[in-house]
gemmi code that builds the backbone of each chain (N, CA, C; Angstrom):
import gemmi

chains = {
    "A": [
        ("UNK", (-46.150, -46.813, -66.710), (-45.242, -47.761, -66.082), (-45.826, -48.344, -64.823)),
        ("UNK", (-45.189, -49.361, -64.315), (-45.721, -50.068, -63.167), (-45.306, -49.450, -61.848)),
        ("UNK", (-44.270, -48.604, -61.871), (-43.736, -48.102, -60.619), (-44.243, -46.709, -60.308)),
        ("UNK", (-43.725, -46.165, -59.208), (-44.026, -44.791, -58.821), (-43.206, -43.857, -59.707)),
        ("UNK", (-43.877, -42.910, -60.297), (-43.213, -41.997, -61.214), (-43.148, -40.604, -60.616)),
        ("UNK", (-41.972, -39.998, -60.659), (-41.809, -38.647, -60.126), (-41.211, -37.729, -61.190)),
        ("UNK", (-41.660, -36.482, -61.149), (-41.084, -35.501, -62.063), (-41.061, -34.131, -61.408)),
        ("UNK", (-40.095, -33.278, -61.749), (-38.938, -33.603, -62.579), (-37.932, -34.443, -61.797)),
        ("UNK", (-37.008, -35.059, -62.482), (-35.993, -35.829, -61.777), (-34.950, -34.894, -61.167)),
        ("UNK", (-34.745, -33.763, -61.813), (-33.817, -32.758, -61.308), (-34.423, -31.380, -61.491)),
        ("UNK", (-34.267, -30.551, -60.482), (-34.767, -29.184, -60.578), (-33.779, -28.258, -59.903)),
        ("UNK", (-33.299, -27.282, -60.644), (-32.447, -26.248, -60.092), (-33.231, -24.944, -60.123)),
        ("UNK", (-33.302, -24.284, -58.992), (-34.087, -23.059, -58.925), (-33.346, -22.008, -58.108)),
        ("UNK", (-33.788, -20.806, -58.229), (-33.190, -19.716, -57.465), (-33.943, -19.525, -56.163)),
        ("UNK", (-33.223, -19.130, -55.173), (-33.830, -18.837, -53.876), (-34.993, -17.873, -54.052)),
        ("UNK", (-36.097, -18.196, -53.388), (-37.264, -17.332, -53.448), (-38.317, -17.757, -54.459)),
        ("UNK", (-37.928, -18.640, -55.385), (-38.876, -19.111, -56.375), (-39.732, -20.236, -55.798)),
        ("UNK", (-40.890, -20.473, -56.410), (-41.748, -21.592, -56.040), (-41.435, -22.783, -56.938)),
        ("UNK", (-41.559, -23.985, -56.373), (-41.383, -25.194, -57.179), (-42.525, -26.159, -56.912)),
        ("UNK", (-42.805, -26.961, -57.926), (-43.806, -28.031, -57.803), (-43.168, -29.347, -58.197)),
        ("UNK", (-43.368, -30.337, -57.368), (-42.866, -31.675, -57.634), (-44.069, -32.615, -57.742)),
        ("UNK", (-44.002, -33.481, -58.719), (-45.164, -34.325, -59.006), (-44.868, -35.789, -58.729)),
        ("UNK", (-45.897, -36.478, -58.262), (-45.783, -37.914, -58.005), (-46.994, -38.625, -58.564)),
        ("UNK", (-46.728, -39.666, -59.329), (-47.785, -40.511, -59.877), (-47.618, -41.886, -59.239)),
        ("UNK", (-48.470, -42.253, -58.296), (-48.263, -43.510, -57.567), (-48.648, -44.725, -58.405)),
        ("UNK", (-48.380, -45.883, -57.859), (-48.782, -47.123, -58.506), (-50.312, -47.191, -58.505)),
        ("UNK", (-50.858, -47.571, -59.629), (-52.313, -47.632, -59.774), (-52.919, -48.551, -58.721)),
        ("UNK", (-53.944, -48.031, -58.049), (-54.616, -48.833, -57.035), (-54.078, -48.653, -55.634)),
        ("UNK", (-52.924, -48.011, -55.497), (-52.373, -47.755, -54.162), (-53.106, -46.580, -53.531)),
        ("UNK", (-53.665, -46.832, -52.357), (-54.452, -45.777, -51.715), (-53.608, -44.879, -50.824)),
        ("UNK", (-52.456, -45.366, -50.407), (-51.604, -44.581, -49.517), (-50.459, -43.958, -50.303)),
        ("UNK", (-50.193, -42.694, -50.028), (-49.115, -41.977, -50.715), (-48.349, -41.143, -49.698)),
        ("UNK", (-47.033, -41.191, -49.794), (-46.161, -40.524, -48.836), (-45.163, -39.632, -49.583)),
        ("UNK", (-44.793, -38.564, -48.927), (-43.652, -37.773, -49.360), (-42.597, -37.808, -48.250)),
        ("UNK", (-41.368, -38.092, -48.662), (-40.209, -38.020, -47.785), (-39.171, -37.130, -48.468)),
        ("UNK", (-38.207, -36.680, -47.693), (-37.076, -36.028, -48.320), (-35.796, -36.495, -47.651)),
        ("UNK", (-34.739, -36.457, -48.431), (-33.425, -36.820, -47.911), (-32.460, -35.696, -48.204)),
        ("UNK", (-32.063, -35.031, -47.143), (-31.044, -34.007, -47.271), (-29.679, -34.666, -47.187)),
        ("UNK", (-28.658, -33.937, -47.621), (-27.309, -34.492, -47.659), (-26.893, -34.996, -46.278)),
        ("UNK", (-26.501, -36.268, -46.214), (-26.003, -36.830, -44.965), (-27.081, -37.158, -43.946)),
        ("UNK", (-28.328, -37.051, -44.357), (-29.433, -37.315, -43.428), (-30.213, -38.544, -43.864)),
        ("UNK", (-31.009, -39.047, -42.946), (-31.930, -40.125, -43.293), (-33.140, -39.573, -44.007)),
        ("UNK", (-34.042, -40.459, -44.331), (-35.273, -40.031, -44.979), (-36.188, -39.390, -43.944)),
        ("UNK", (-36.644, -38.210, -44.253), (-37.473, -37.443, -43.333), (-38.918, -37.425, -43.836)),
        ("UNK", (-39.824, -37.882, -42.995), (-41.242, -37.909, -43.361), (-41.781, -36.495, -43.522)),
        ("UNK", (-42.559, -36.277, -44.557), (-43.170, -34.974, -44.792), (-44.685, -35.025, -44.640)),
        ("UNK", (-45.343, -35.877, -45.431), (-46.805, -35.883, -45.457), (-47.298, -37.239, -45.949)),
        ("UNK", (-48.513, -37.590, -45.528), (-49.097, -38.891, -45.846), (-50.549, -38.713, -46.239)),
        ("UNK", (-50.938, -39.313, -47.336), (-52.323, -39.337, -47.784), (-52.824, -40.778, -47.748)),
        ("UNK", (-54.028, -40.967, -47.241), (-54.639, -42.291, -47.239), (-56.081, -42.136, -47.692)),
        ("UNK", (-56.353, -42.596, -48.886), (-57.708, -42.557, -49.415), (-58.293, -41.158, -49.347)),
        ("UNK", (-59.496, -41.074, -48.815), (-60.183, -39.788, -48.710), (-60.017, -39.144, -47.342)),
        ("UNK", (-59.193, -39.752, -46.504), (-58.987, -39.194, -45.163), (-58.154, -37.928, -45.228)),
        ("UNK", (-58.272, -37.124, -44.192), (-57.446, -35.922, -44.108), (-55.974, -36.326, -44.048)),
        ("UNK", (-55.123, -35.648, -44.792), (-53.708, -36.035, -44.805), (-53.027, -35.750, -43.467)),
        ("UNK", (-52.009, -36.530, -43.190), (-51.149, -36.281, -42.035), (-50.028, -35.360, -42.492)),
        ("UNK", (-50.100, -34.112, -42.104), (-49.142, -33.102, -42.546), (-48.084, -32.815, -41.495)),
        ("UNK", (-48.014, -33.659, -40.494), (-47.196, -33.315, -39.329), (-45.710, -33.206, -39.626)),
        ("UNK", (-45.255, -33.748, -40.750), (-43.833, -33.693, -41.065), (-43.420, -32.501, -41.918)),
        ("UNK", (-44.364, -31.722, -42.375), (-44.008, -30.577, -43.215), (-43.209, -29.585, -42.379)),
        ("UNK", (-42.032, -29.173, -42.842), (-41.123, -28.362, -42.013), (-41.554, -26.919, -41.826)),
        ("UNK", (-42.345, -26.398, -42.718), (-42.804, -25.015, -42.559), (-44.048, -24.800, -43.409)),
        ("UNK", (-44.682, -23.636, -43.232), (-45.903, -23.367, -44.004), (-45.602, -23.024, -45.460)),
        ("UNK", (-44.323, -23.033, -45.822), (-43.994, -22.845, -47.244), (-44.225, -24.147, -48.025)),
        ("UNK", (-44.368, -25.231, -47.280), (-44.571, -26.539, -47.902), (-46.048, -26.899, -47.876)),
        ("UNK", (-46.533, -27.408, -49.009), (-47.902, -27.908, -49.056), (-47.962, -29.039, -50.068)),
        ("UNK", (-48.988, -29.847, -49.935), (-49.146, -30.945, -50.880), (-50.616, -31.220, -51.059)),
        ("UNK", (-50.945, -31.693, -52.227), (-52.311, -32.115, -52.478), (-52.287, -33.386, -53.298)),
        ("UNK", (-53.402, -34.080, -53.204), (-53.544, -35.305, -53.965), (-54.911, -35.260, -54.636)),
        ("UNK", (-54.905, -35.205, -55.929), (-56.148, -35.028, -56.675), (-56.702, -36.380, -57.101)),
        ("UNK", (-57.995, -36.549, -56.856), (-58.665, -37.757, -57.311), (-58.090, -39.029, -56.727)),
        ("UNK", (-57.428, -38.905, -55.600), (-56.871, -40.092, -54.967), (-55.705, -40.695, -55.712)),
        ("UNK", (-55.136, -39.928, -56.652), (-54.042, -40.509, -57.424), (-52.819, -39.593, -57.387)),
        ("UNK", (-52.669, -38.775, -58.401), (-51.473, -37.934, -58.531), (-51.377, -36.941, -57.376)),
        ("UNK", (-50.144, -36.736, -56.918), (-49.904, -35.778, -55.843), (-48.884, -34.746, -56.294)),
        ("UNK", (-49.049, -33.539, -55.800), (-48.100, -32.458, -56.068), (-47.617, -31.888, -54.749)),
        ("UNK", (-46.312, -31.797, -54.600), (-45.696, -31.151, -53.448), (-45.220, -29.781, -53.914)),
        ("UNK", (-45.668, -28.751, -53.232), (-45.317, -27.379, -53.606), (-44.474, -26.754, -52.507)),
        ("UNK", (-43.384, -26.151, -52.904), (-42.537, -25.412, -51.977), (-42.525, -23.966, -52.443)),
        ("UNK", (-43.011, -23.098, -51.591), (-43.046, -21.677, -51.933), (-41.814, -20.973, -51.387)),
        ("UNK", (-41.381, -19.957, -52.101), (-40.272, -19.109, -51.647), (-39.112, -19.994, -51.184)),
        ("UNK", (-38.613, -20.803, -52.086), (-37.598, -21.796, -51.719), (-36.380, -21.157, -51.057)),
        ("UNK", (-35.815, -21.911, -50.137), (-34.599, -21.529, -49.428), (-33.515, -22.573, -49.719)),
        ("UNK", (-32.289, -22.210, -49.475), (-31.192, -23.136, -49.768), (-31.300, -24.425, -48.954)),
        ("UNK", (-31.828, -24.319, -47.751), (-31.953, -25.526, -46.922), (-33.035, -26.484, -47.423)),
        ("UNK", (-33.798, -26.048, -48.430), (-34.786, -26.944, -49.029), (-34.134, -27.907, -50.021)),
        ("UNK", (-32.881, -27.675, -50.351), (-32.175, -28.546, -51.288), (-32.116, -29.952, -50.722)),
        ("UNK", (-32.613, -30.905, -51.493), (-32.709, -32.290, -51.019), (-33.240, -33.133, -52.162)),
        ("UNK", (-33.268, -34.438, -51.928), (-33.992, -35.338, -52.833), (-35.356, -35.588, -52.214)),
        ("UNK", (-36.384, -35.303, -52.966), (-37.757, -35.493, -52.484), (-38.281, -36.795, -53.065)),
        ("UNK", (-38.627, -37.698, -52.162), (-39.050, -39.039, -52.554), (-40.536, -39.230, -52.295)),
        ("UNK", (-41.196, -39.795, -53.254), (-42.600, -40.150, -53.117), (-42.683, -41.674, -53.027)),
        ("UNK", (-43.613, -42.150, -52.236), (-43.819, -43.593, -52.105), (-45.308, -43.874, -52.026)),
        ("UNK", (-45.678, -45.065, -52.450), (-47.081, -45.453, -52.313), (-47.155, -46.878, -51.794)),
        ("UNK", (-48.312, -47.202, -51.250), (-48.543, -48.567, -50.787), (-50.037, -48.854, -50.873)),
        ("UNK", (-50.338, -50.143, -50.847), (-51.742, -50.537, -50.951), (-52.542, -50.015, -49.771)),
        ("UNK", (-51.941, -50.132, -48.606), (-52.617, -49.693, -47.386), (-51.575, -49.710, -46.300)),
        ("UNK", (-51.907, -49.255, -45.174), (-50.967, -49.341, -44.080), (-51.572, -50.108, -42.914)),
        ("UNK", (-52.445, -50.761, -42.825), (-53.036, -51.289, -41.601), (-52.119, -52.272, -40.903)),
        ("UNK", (-50.960, -51.821, -40.536), (-50.001, -52.692, -39.886), (-49.562, -53.818, -40.794)),
        ("UNK", (-49.569, -53.558, -42.087), (-49.219, -54.587, -43.057), (-47.721, -54.815, -43.146)),
        ("UNK", (-47.255, -55.163, -44.307), (-45.853, -55.505, -44.459), (-44.948, -54.291, -44.322)),
        ("UNK", (-45.531, -53.119, -44.403), (-44.699, -51.934, -44.341), (-43.977, -51.661, -45.638)),
        ("UNK", (-44.368, -52.388, -46.677), (-43.639, -52.241, -47.913), (-44.126, -51.011, -48.659)),
        ("UNK", (-43.263, -50.017, -48.696), (-43.508, -48.823, -49.483), (-42.768, -48.953, -50.798)),
        ("UNK", (-43.405, -48.504, -51.856), (-42.768, -48.499, -53.163), (-42.375, -47.061, -53.466)),
        ("UNK", (-41.089, -46.839, -53.565), (-40.569, -45.491, -53.752), (-40.340, -45.188, -55.220)),
        ("UNK", (-40.512, -43.917, -55.565), (-40.075, -43.428, -56.852), (-38.577, -43.134, -56.813)),
        ("UNK", (-38.064, -42.665, -57.926), (-36.620, -42.394, -58.001), (-36.246, -41.063, -57.384)),
        ("UNK", (-37.238, -40.272, -57.068), (-36.966, -39.017, -56.394), (-36.819, -37.834, -57.335)),
        ("UNK", (-37.029, -36.671, -56.771), (-36.778, -35.409, -57.473), (-35.686, -34.672, -56.713)),
        ("UNK", (-34.575, -34.450, -57.372), (-33.467, -33.745, -56.713), (-33.656, -32.252, -56.904)),
        ("UNK", (-33.817, -31.553, -55.807), (-34.023, -30.107, -55.845), (-32.765, -29.402, -55.365)),
        ("UNK", (-32.290, -28.481, -56.157), (-31.146, -27.654, -55.786), (-31.585, -26.203, -55.807)),
        ("UNK", (-31.444, -25.550, -54.669), (-31.812, -24.139, -54.561), (-30.528, -23.322, -54.478)),
        ("UNK", (-30.334, -22.481, -55.465), (-29.097, -21.683, -55.517), (-29.216, -20.385, -54.719)),
    ],
    "B": [
        ("UNK", (-33.590, -34.894, -32.923), (-33.627, -36.113, -32.132), (-33.726, -37.311, -33.072)),
        ("UNK", (-32.618, -38.035, -33.204), (-32.556, -39.159, -34.129), (-33.052, -40.397, -33.393)),
        ("UNK", (-34.257, -40.839, -33.692), (-34.829, -41.975, -32.995), (-34.355, -43.306, -33.556)),
        ("UNK", (-33.857, -43.285, -34.774), (-33.309, -44.487, -35.385), (-31.894, -44.140, -35.831)),
        ("UNK", (-30.927, -44.892, -35.325), (-29.537, -44.533, -35.565), (-28.777, -45.658, -36.245)),
        ("UNK", (-28.059, -45.283, -37.267), (-27.143, -46.210, -37.901), (-25.771, -45.559, -37.774)),
        ("UNK", (-25.005, -46.037, -36.834), (-23.778, -45.342, -36.456), (-22.622, -45.575, -37.400)),
        ("UNK", (-22.758, -46.581, -38.262), (-21.682, -46.828, -39.217), (-22.095, -46.285, -40.572)),
        ("UNK", (-21.489, -45.216, -41.022), (-21.879, -44.663, -42.323), (-21.461, -45.552, -43.489)),
        ("UNK", (-20.426, -46.374, -43.260), (-19.978, -47.224, -44.354), (-19.406, -48.528, -43.821)),
        ("UNK", (-19.399, -49.522, -44.713), (-18.906, -50.846, -44.363), (-18.371, -51.491, -45.634)),
        ("UNK", (-17.196, -52.103, -45.520), (-16.623, -52.806, -46.657), (-16.421, -54.268, -46.288)),
        ("UNK", (-16.895, -55.155, -47.148), (-16.852, -56.593, -46.873), (-16.409, -57.306, -48.140)),
        ("UNK", (-15.657, -58.365, -47.952), (-15.232, -59.154, -49.106), (-16.370, -60.053, -49.590)),
        ("UNK", (-16.401, -60.239, -50.873), (-17.390, -61.136, -51.473), (-17.320, -62.511, -50.796)),
        ("UNK", (-18.492, -63.059, -50.487), (-18.559, -64.374, -49.864), (-18.604, -64.329, -48.349)),
        ("UNK", (-18.152, -63.206, -47.776), (-18.161, -63.083, -46.317), (-19.520, -62.578, -45.844)),
        ("UNK", (-19.666, -62.498, -44.530), (-20.913, -61.997, -43.958), (-20.844, -60.481, -43.801)),
        ("UNK", (-21.939, -59.819, -44.157), (-22.088, -58.385, -43.887), (-23.055, -58.242, -42.723)),
        ("UNK", (-22.695, -57.424, -41.757), (-23.572, -57.168, -40.619), (-23.784, -55.660, -40.510)),
        ("UNK", (-25.022, -55.247, -40.696), (-25.367, -53.832, -40.597), (-26.205, -53.632, -39.341)),
        ("UNK", (-25.850, -52.632, -38.582), (-26.474, -52.425, -37.285), (-27.370, -51.196, -37.234)),
        ("UNK", (-28.326, -51.260, -36.339), (-29.285, -50.168, -36.191), (-29.745, -50.129, -34.735)),
        ("UNK", (-29.778, -48.959, -34.157), (-30.271, -48.776, -32.792), (-31.446, -47.807, -32.805)),
        ("UNK", (-32.353, -47.994, -31.897), (-33.495, -47.091, -31.815), (-33.723, -46.690, -30.366)),
        ("UNK", (-34.371, -45.572, -30.197), (-34.576, -45.060, -28.841), (-36.044, -45.076, -28.425)),
        ("UNK", (-36.948, -45.107, -29.390), (-38.368, -45.029, -29.072), (-38.913, -46.421, -28.738)),
        ("UNK", (-39.281, -46.638, -27.500), (-39.761, -47.959, -27.078), (-41.134, -48.290, -27.651)),
        ("UNK", (-41.783, -47.325, -28.285), (-43.087, -47.574, -28.901), (-42.949, -48.244, -30.269)),
        ("UNK", (-41.765, -48.203, -30.832), (-41.572, -48.851, -32.134), (-41.814, -50.350, -32.006)),
        ("UNK", (-42.616, -50.901, -32.902), (-42.889, -52.329, -32.833), (-42.810, -53.006, -34.199)),
        ("UNK", (-42.334, -52.273, -35.179), (-42.187, -52.874, -36.503), (-40.961, -52.248, -37.142)),
        ("UNK", (-40.111, -53.111, -37.684), (-38.812, -52.642, -38.169), (-38.573, -53.166, -39.580)),
        ("UNK", (-37.949, -52.330, -40.382), (-37.771, -52.679, -41.783), (-36.372, -52.291, -42.225)),
        ("UNK", (-35.901, -52.953, -43.245), (-34.676, -52.575, -43.929), (-35.010, -52.290, -45.388)),
        ("UNK", (-34.434, -51.199, -45.879), (-34.563, -50.823, -47.273), (-33.175, -50.727, -47.866)),
        ("UNK", (-33.096, -51.013, -49.148), (-31.834, -50.920, -49.875), (-31.985, -49.857, -50.954)),
        ("UNK", (-30.936, -49.089, -51.147), (-31.011, -48.017, -52.136), (-29.760, -48.010, -53.006)),
        ("UNK", (-29.970, -48.120, -54.316), (-28.901, -47.944, -55.277), (-28.878, -46.480, -55.710)),
        ("UNK", (-27.732, -45.983, -56.199), (-27.635, -44.602, -56.659), (-28.695, -44.289, -57.711)),
        ("UNK", (-29.272, -43.113, -57.596), (-30.254, -42.606, -58.560), (-31.525, -43.451, -58.619)),
        ("UNK", (-31.745, -44.275, -57.613), (-32.989, -45.036, -57.536), (-33.641, -44.794, -56.187)),
        ("UNK", (-34.948, -45.055, -56.112), (-35.607, -44.974, -54.825), (-35.280, -46.192, -53.979)),
        ("UNK", (-35.436, -46.074, -52.666), (-35.214, -47.229, -51.795), (-36.194, -48.355, -52.118)),
        ("UNK", (-35.742, -49.581, -51.951), (-36.614, -50.733, -52.145), (-36.649, -51.554, -50.866)),
        ("UNK", (-37.822, -52.043, -50.558), (-38.024, -52.837, -49.352), (-37.228, -54.130, -49.439)),
        ("UNK", (-36.587, -54.479, -48.317), (-35.764, -55.675, -48.292), (-36.352, -56.743, -47.371)),
        ("UNK", (-36.528, -56.408, -46.120), (-36.983, -57.377, -45.137), (-37.526, -56.626, -43.938)),
        ("UNK", (-38.423, -57.263, -43.193), (-38.986, -56.605, -42.020), (-39.101, -57.589, -40.865)),
        ("UNK", (-39.358, -57.043, -39.682), (-39.556, -57.889, -38.516), (-40.504, -57.192, -37.557)),
        ("UNK", (-41.394, -57.966, -36.995), (-42.293, -57.465, -35.981), (-41.658, -57.666, -34.606)),
        ("UNK", (-42.070, -56.844, -33.658), (-41.468, -56.929, -32.326), (-41.828, -58.212, -31.571)),
        ("UNK", (-42.762, -58.971, -32.119), (-43.086, -60.235, -31.451), (-42.085, -61.333, -31.825)),
        ("UNK", (-41.216, -61.020, -32.774), (-40.203, -61.981, -33.195), (-38.830, -61.456, -32.845)),
        ("UNK", (-37.857, -62.343, -32.857), (-36.484, -61.875, -32.685), (-35.615, -62.195, -33.898)),
        ("UNK", (-36.223, -62.836, -34.883), (-35.452, -63.188, -36.075), (-36.406, -63.370, -37.249)),
        ("UNK", (-35.975, -62.886, -38.396), (-36.717, -63.161, -39.625), (-35.712, -63.366, -40.744)),
        ("UNK", (-35.933, -64.418, -41.500), (-34.958, -64.816, -42.508), (-35.612, -64.857, -43.881)),
        ("UNK", (-34.880, -64.375, -44.866), (-35.354, -64.427, -46.249), (-34.152, -64.619, -47.149)),
        ("UNK", (-33.909, -65.876, -47.479), (-32.763, -66.179, -48.336), (-31.456, -65.821, -47.661)),
        ("UNK", (-30.691, -64.973, -48.326), (-29.383, -64.576, -47.762), (-29.491, -63.503, -46.679)),
        ("UNK", (-30.682, -63.003, -46.488), (-30.884, -61.873, -45.567), (-31.605, -62.326, -44.305)),
        ("UNK", (-31.037, -61.945, -43.165), (-31.657, -62.247, -41.879), (-31.630, -60.986, -41.040)),
        ("UNK", (-32.752, -60.684, -40.426), (-32.801, -59.549, -39.506), (-33.006, -60.090, -38.096)),
        ("UNK", (-32.203, -59.572, -37.177), (-32.285, -59.949, -35.773), (-32.740, -58.740, -34.973)),
        ("UNK", (-33.616, -58.979, -34.017), (-34.115, -57.908, -33.172), (-33.856, -58.236, -31.711)),
        ("UNK", (-33.224, -57.299, -31.029), (-32.988, -57.419, -29.593), (-33.728, -56.267, -28.929)),
        ("UNK", (-34.937, -56.565, -28.458), (-35.788, -55.485, -27.923), (-35.216, -54.873, -26.655)),
        ("UNK", (-34.631, -55.687, -25.819), (-34.117, -55.151, -24.557), (-32.993, -54.164, -24.808)),
        ("UNK", (-32.221, -54.422, -25.859), (-31.123, -53.516, -26.197), (-31.554, -52.452, -27.198)),
        ("UNK", (-32.787, -52.546, -27.684), (-33.273, -51.632, -28.733), (-32.289, -51.622, -29.903)),
        ("UNK", (-32.022, -52.804, -30.363), (-31.014, -52.965, -31.401), (-31.495, -53.989, -32.426)),
        ("UNK", (-31.261, -53.689, -33.681), (-31.492, -54.704, -34.698), (-30.319, -54.723, -35.666)),
        ("UNK", (-30.180, -55.856, -36.310), (-29.090, -55.997, -37.252), (-29.574, -56.763, -38.477)),
        ("UNK", (-28.933, -56.470, -39.571), (-29.199, -57.154, -40.840), (-27.946, -57.940, -41.208)),
        ("UNK", (-28.111, -59.226, -41.408), (-27.002, -60.078, -41.813), (-27.202, -60.490, -43.263)),
        ("UNK", (-26.173, -60.347, -44.035), (-26.207, -60.782, -45.425), (-25.095, -61.818, -45.594)),
        ("UNK", (-25.520, -63.030, -45.938), (-24.500, -64.058, -46.107), (-24.919, -65.058, -47.175)),
        ("UNK", (-24.067, -65.358, -48.138), (-22.806, -64.688, -48.400), (-23.029, -63.361, -49.129)),
        ("UNK", (-22.165, -62.414, -48.872), (-22.276, -61.118, -49.528), (-21.865, -61.234, -50.991)),
        ("UNK", (-22.552, -60.453, -51.824), (-22.269, -60.458, -53.252), (-22.034, -59.021, -53.719)),
        ("UNK", (-21.281, -58.841, -54.790), (-21.029, -57.477, -55.280), (-22.309, -56.690, -55.542)),
        ("UNK", (-23.358, -57.362, -55.981), (-24.639, -56.701, -56.233), (-25.323, -56.203, -54.987)),
        ("UNK", (-24.814, -56.593, -53.825), (-25.377, -56.100, -52.561), (-24.842, -54.709, -52.225)),
        ("UNK", (-23.866, -54.243, -52.958), (-23.299, -52.918, -52.707), (-24.375, -51.862, -52.915)),
        ("UNK", (-24.701, -51.156, -51.863), (-25.798, -50.183, -51.877), (-25.811, -49.481, -50.524)),
        ("UNK", (-26.719, -48.552, -50.375), (-26.962, -47.939, -49.072), (-28.157, -48.637, -48.432)),
        ("UNK", (-27.995, -49.044, -47.187), (-29.045, -49.751, -46.470), (-29.614, -48.845, -45.378)),
        ("UNK", (-30.933, -48.710, -45.398), (-31.622, -47.887, -44.410), (-32.423, -48.777, -43.477)),
        ("UNK", (-32.298, -48.514, -42.217), (-33.129, -49.118, -41.193), (-34.311, -48.183, -40.963)),
        ("UNK", (-35.496, -48.745, -40.733), (-36.679, -47.920, -40.497), (-37.542, -48.579, -39.423)),
        ("UNK", (-38.333, -47.778, -38.761), (-39.172, -48.289, -37.681), (-40.508, -47.571, -37.663)),
        ("UNK", (-41.504, -48.268, -37.156), (-42.807, -47.637, -36.992), (-43.450, -48.144, -35.705)),
        ("UNK", (-44.456, -47.412, -35.264), (-45.176, -47.766, -34.044), (-46.646, -47.934, -34.355)),
        ("UNK", (-47.268, -48.920, -33.747), (-48.706, -49.115, -33.916), (-49.426, -47.836, -33.537)),
        ("UNK", (-50.359, -47.439, -34.388), (-51.102, -46.219, -34.093), (-50.519, -44.999, -34.777)),
        ("UNK", (-49.314, -45.151, -35.326), (-48.727, -44.047, -36.119), (-48.519, -44.580, -37.516)),
        ("UNK", (-49.589, -45.046, -38.073), (-49.508, -45.816, -39.309), (-48.877, -45.052, -40.450)),
        ("UNK", (-48.900, -43.771, -40.364), (-48.453, -42.997, -41.511), (-46.950, -42.790, -41.565)),
        ("UNK", (-46.251, -43.117, -40.525), (-44.857, -42.689, -40.509), (-43.877, -43.828, -40.311)),
        ("UNK", (-42.910, -43.879, -41.192), (-41.719, -44.678, -40.955), (-40.620, -43.712, -40.569)),
        ("UNK", (-39.905, -44.037, -39.512), (-38.750, -43.241, -39.112), (-37.516, -43.965, -39.597)),
        ("UNK", (-36.720, -43.268, -40.409), (-35.559, -43.874, -41.036), (-34.270, -43.464, -40.340)),
        ("UNK", (-33.299, -44.345, -40.418), (-31.944, -44.003, -40.030), (-31.242, -43.300, -41.182)),
        ("UNK", (-29.985, -42.941, -40.963), (-29.231, -42.176, -41.958), (-28.574, -43.054, -43.010)),
        ("UNK", (-28.634, -44.360, -42.818), (-28.125, -45.264, -43.838), (-26.691, -45.703, -43.610)),
        ("UNK", (-26.380, -46.888, -44.098), (-25.014, -47.424, -44.110), (-24.691, -47.838, -45.532)),
        ("UNK", (-23.582, -47.319, -46.031), (-23.174, -47.677, -47.385), (-22.334, -48.951, -47.324)),
        ("UNK", (-22.817, -49.999, -47.945), (-22.109, -51.280, -47.989), (-21.391, -51.415, -49.318)),
        ("UNK", (-20.111, -51.736, -49.225), (-19.315, -52.008, -50.419), (-18.825, -53.443, -50.322)),
        ("UNK", (-19.234, -54.270, -51.272), (-18.776, -55.663, -51.304), (-17.689, -55.760, -52.359)),
        ("UNK", (-16.504, -56.110, -51.912), (-15.350, -56.135, -52.803), (-15.066, -57.552, -53.279)),
        ("UNK", (-14.433, -57.611, -54.436), (-14.120, -58.923, -55.031), (-12.939, -59.568, -54.318)),
    ],
}
model = gemmi.Model(1)
for chain_id, residues in chains.items():
    chain = gemmi.Chain(chain_id)
    for i, (resn, *xyz) in enumerate(residues, 1):
        res = gemmi.Residue()
        res.name, res.seqid = resn, gemmi.SeqId(i, " ")
        for name, pos in zip(("N", "CA", "C"), xyz):
            atom = gemmi.Atom()
            atom.name, atom.element = name, gemmi.Element(name[0])
            atom.pos, atom.b_iso = gemmi.Position(*pos), 0.0
            res.add_atom(atom)
        chain.add_residue(res)
    model.add_chain(chain)
structure = gemmi.Structure()
structure.add_model(model)
structure.setup_entities()
């Protein structure tokens, strides 16, 4: 497809389990972002990948969160030992570049994570 | 610390009237502002943006106004249409922090017939 693809669309897990969320960005987009939206909150920045540069991980809330981007394309966000406060919609976005451009990020539909 | 604030969680407007969505920010380093629209079960989509060197940007029915001294921006939709019913997010970024957009909590707009 032409858009950003995320999977799974819904994930229900038990507290303490690990989860992996996948993002397939738009082909050719060098920048990839992960955000999350908790209930009643705005979108919270998590991590940013740009080409082969070191990712900006400054938004990751704890060391239980990690992300990687293989081959400059697909990205996986991993949450270890999930907690109930991790319940949120995790959104992936990509863009051609960020050099002060239009700021237009293309978002996927999100992965809704529910931790019981 | 909410650097981008949308104080109205919801707004209801009649079809054909003007919708005005407001956004305030606290970080004076922000110099680029964007609005995104989000329908249920979909990701946000980019709507319109404005650079701090401007005070107005217009695109069809959508106009964004920026008041830097007040650290305030607004999105005007005129005339409003039922298809505009969605959640609108204000976002901001600062030169040199290219990786991050700071989003507000969103305003749910309902356009009624």
